[in-house]
C-alpha positions in Angstrom: -143.7 183.2 -160.7 -144.0 183.6 -156.9 -145.3 187.1 -157.2 -147.9 185.9 -159.8 -149.0 183.2 -157.4 -149.5 185.6 -154.6 -151.4 188.2 -156.7 -154.7 186.4 -156.9 -154.7 185.8 -153.1 -154.1 189.5 -152.5 -156.8 190.5 -155.0 -159.4 188.1 -153.4 -162.2 190.0 -151.6 -162.0 189.9 -147.8 -164.7 187.9 -146.0 -167.3 189.7 -143.9 -166.5 189.5 -140.1 -168.6 187.1 -138.1 -171.4 188.7 -136.1 -170.4 189.7 -132.6 -173.2 187.8 -131.0 -171.9 184.5 -132.3 -168.7 184.7 -130.2 -167.1 186.5 -127.4 -168.9 187.7 -124.2 -172.2 188.6 -125.9 -172.4 185.2 -127.5 -171.7 183.4 -124.2 -174.4 185.4 -122.4 -176.9 184.8 -125.2 -176.2 181.1 -125.3 -176.3 180.9 -121.5 -179.7 182.6 -121.3 -181.1 180.3 -124.0 -179.8 177.2 -122.1 -181.4 178.4 -118.9 -184.7 179.1 -120.5 -184.7 175.7 -122.2 -183.8 173.9 -118.9 -186.3 175.8 -116.7 -188.9 176.3 -119.4 -189.5 179.8 -118.1 -191.8 180.9 -120.9 -194.4 178.2 -120.4 -193.7 175.9 -117.5 -193.8 178.5 -114.7 -196.8 180.3 -116.1 -198.7 177.0 -116.5 -197.7 175.9 -113.0 -199.1 179.1 -111.4 -202.2 179.0 -113.6 -202.9 175.5 -112.5 -202.2 176.4 -108.8 -204.6 179.4 -109.1 -207.3 177.2 -110.5 -206.9 174.6 -107.8 -206.8 177.3 -105.1 -210.1 178.7 -106.4 -211.6 175.2 -106.2 -210.3 174.8 -102.7 -211.9 178.1 -101.7 -215.2 177.0 -103.1 -214.9 173.7 -101.3 -214.2 175.5 -98.0 -217.3 177.6 -98.4 -219.6 174.7 -99.0 -218.2 171.7 -97.1 -218.8 172.9 -93.5 -222.0 171.8 -91.8 -221.6 174.5 -89.1 -223.2 177.8 -89.7 -221.2 181.0 -90.5 -222.3 182.4 -87.2 -220.6 179.5 -85.3 -217.4 179.9 -87.3 -217.4 183.7 -86.7 -217.9 183.0 -83.0 -214.9 180.7 -82.8 -212.7 183.3 -84.6 -213.9 186.1 -82.3 -213.3 184.0 -79.2 -209.7 183.3 -80.2 -209.1 186.9 -81.1 -210.5 188.1 -77.8 -208.5 185.6 -75.9 -205.2 186.8 -77.5 -206.1 190.5 -77.1 -207.1 190.1 -73.5 -204.0 188.2 -72.5 -201.7 190.5 -74.4 -203.3 193.7 -72.9 -203.2 192.3 -69.4 -199.5 191.5 -69.6 -198.9 194.7 -71.5 -200.4 197.0 -68.9 -198.8 195.0 -66.1 -195.4 195.4 -67.7 -196.0 199.2 -68.2 -196.9 199.4 -64.5 -193.7 197.6 -63.5 -191.6 199.9 -65.8 -193.2 203.0 -64.3 -192.5 201.8 -60.8 -188.9 200.8 -61.6 -188.3 204.3 -63.0 -188.5 205.6 -59.4 -185.5 203.5 -58.5 -182.2 205.4 -58.5 -180.4 202.4 -60.2 -182.8 202.5 -63.2 -183.2 206.3 -63.3 -179.5 206.8 -63.7 -179.4 204.3 -66.6 -181.7 205.5 -69.4 -180.8 202.7 -71.7 -181.8 200.1 -69.1 -185.2 201.9 -68.6 -185.8 201.9 -72.4 -184.9 198.2 -72.6 -187.4 197.4 -69.9 -190.0 199.5 -71.7 -189.7 197.1 -74.7 -189.2 193.8 -72.9 -191.9 193.8 -70.3 -194.9 195.5 -72.1 -194.2 194.0 -75.6 -191.8 191.0 -75.7 -193.1 189.3 -72.6 -196.7 190.1 -73.6 -196.3 188.5 -77.0 -194.6 185.4 -75.5 -197.4 184.9 -73.0 -200.4 185.6 -75.3 -199.6 183.0 -77.9 -199.5 179.8 -75.7 -202.6 181.0 -73.8 -204.5 181.3 -77.1 -203.2 178.0 -78.3 -204.4 176.3 -75.1 -207.8 178.0 -75.6 -208.0 176.8 -79.2 -208.0 173.1 -78.0 -211.5 173.6 -76.6 -212.8 174.4 -80.1 -213.5 172.1 -83.0 -211.2 171.9 -86.0 -212.5 174.5 -88.5 -211.5 177.2 -90.8 -212.1 179.8 -88.1 -209.7 178.1 -85.7 -207.0 177.8 -88.4 -207.3 181.4 -89.4 -207.5 182.7 -85.8 -204.4 180.8 -84.8 -202.5 181.9 -87.9 -203.2 185.5 -87.2 -202.4 185.1 -83.5 -199.1 183.5 -84.3 -198.3 186.2 -86.9 -199.2 189.1 -84.6 -197.2 187.7 -81.7 -194.2 187.1 -84.0 -194.4 190.6 -85.4 -194.5 192.2 -82.0 -191.8 189.9 -80.6 -189.3 190.5 -83.5 -190.0 194.3 -83.5 -189.4 194.6 -79.7 -186.1 192.6 -79.9 -184.8 194.7 -82.8 -185.8 197.9 -80.9 -183.9 196.6 -77.8 -180.8 196.3 -79.9 -181.2 199.8 -81.3 -181.7 201.1 -77.8 -178.3 199.9 -76.8 -176.7 202.5 -79.1 -178.6 205.4 -77.4 -175.6 207.4 -76.1 -173.7 210.5 -77.2 -173.9 211.6 -80.8 -175.8 208.5 -81.7 -179.0 209.6 -80.0 -180.3 211.5 -83.0 -180.1 208.4 -85.2 -181.6 206.2 -82.4 -184.5 208.7 -82.0 -185.2 208.5 -85.7 -185.2 204.8 -85.7 -187.4 204.6 -82.6 -190.0 206.9 -84.3 -190.2 205.4 -87.7 -189.0 201.8 -87.6 -191.5 200.0 -85.3 -194.5 199.9 -87.6 -192.6 198.7 -90.7 -190.7 196.2 -88.6 -194.0 194.9 -87.2 -195.4 194.5 -90.7 -192.3 192.6 -91.9 -192.4 190.3 -89.0 -196.2 189.8 -89.3 -196.1 189.0 -93.0 -193.1 186.7 -92.7 -194.7 184.8 -89.8 -198.0 184.6 -91.6 -196.3 183.1 -94.6 -194.6 180.6 -92.3 -197.9 179.7 -90.6 -199.8 179.2 -93.8 -197.2 176.6 -95.0 -197.5 174.5 -91.9 -199.2 171.1 -92.4 -202.0 171.7 -89.8 -203.1 175.0 -91.5 -202.6 173.7 -95.0 -204.8 170.6 -94.3 -207.6 172.8 -93.1 -207.5 175.5 -95.8 -206.1 173.7 -98.7 -202.5 173.2 -99.9 -202.7 175.3 -103.1 -204.7 178.1 -101.4 -202.3 178.4 -98.5 -199.2 178.2 -100.7 -200.5 181.0 -102.9 -201.2 183.2 -99.9 -197.8 182.4 -98.4 -196.0 183.5 -101.5 -197.9 186.8 -101.6 -197.2 187.4 -97.9 -193.5 186.6 -98.3 -193.3 188.9 -101.4 -195.0 191.8 -99.5 -192.6 191.2 -96.5 -189.6 191.4 -98.9 -190.8 194.6 -100.5 -191.5 196.1 -97.1 -188.0 195.3 -95.9 -186.5 196.8 -99.0 -188.5 200.1 -98.5 -187.4 200.2 -94.8 -183.8 199.7 -95.7 -183.8 202.5 -98.2 -185.8 204.8 -95.9 -183.7 204.1 -92.8 -180.3 204.0 -94.5 -179.0 207.2 -93.1 -179.7 206.6 -89.4 -178.3 203.1 -89.6 -175.2 204.4 -91.5 -174.8 207.0 -88.7 -174.7 204.3 -86.1 -172.2 202.3 -88.0 -170.0 205.0 -89.3 -169.5 206.7 -85.9 -168.4 203.6 -84.1 -164.7 203.3 -83.2 -162.5 201.9 -86.0 -161.7 198.6 -84.3 -165.5 197.8 -83.9 -166.2 198.8 -87.5 -163.4 196.5 -88.8 
């Protein structure tokens, strides 16, 4: 009788296995992605937000064009004055710094220390010039009326000074490795890195300047926020390209350092 009772159970057809997606790792990932999409509303909310921001930015641009009573010539004059002020200050300090570096190279103390000479070649003509040019331009801007031209001019002056300053500081750090078998890697970095580094610093500082309350109030919150996002994205992509392109010289500097320093 026991065998007869077990026979139907043995003859019963086996149930189909549950789909893999409903359980296990794939199921957990699928459910997690669905939950994130529901919470963040990635399919609609983000796109609607950026569509609304773009529309408002376009309206702010139209308002900027039509709201000013001053002529376009006056606005262009203010922008050119700020640009000329920054360029004149920067070039004056730049050439003065180069003159001091050239004179210092005649000194035996500097001539016997190439790394010191290279450091001075970055600090005096570039770092110091960028530091001096920005406050002079800011002081000159106080004599101008609040306008779009003043806001854009100061944003570009700040971004340019920041790009030059950050590039010169990084190049000073790279110059400290200029000795022995590391000179080939340092030479490659000194040839190819300054321009990408400047663009990264310029775009990052421009993104920061556009989000400041003073600039946003003049140009429009949505317009400046959109430009800031684009500038930040371009800075990130530029940095990624620089990392990939300069990976071998940087790896050469790190790999050939003594073991205790690498650890």
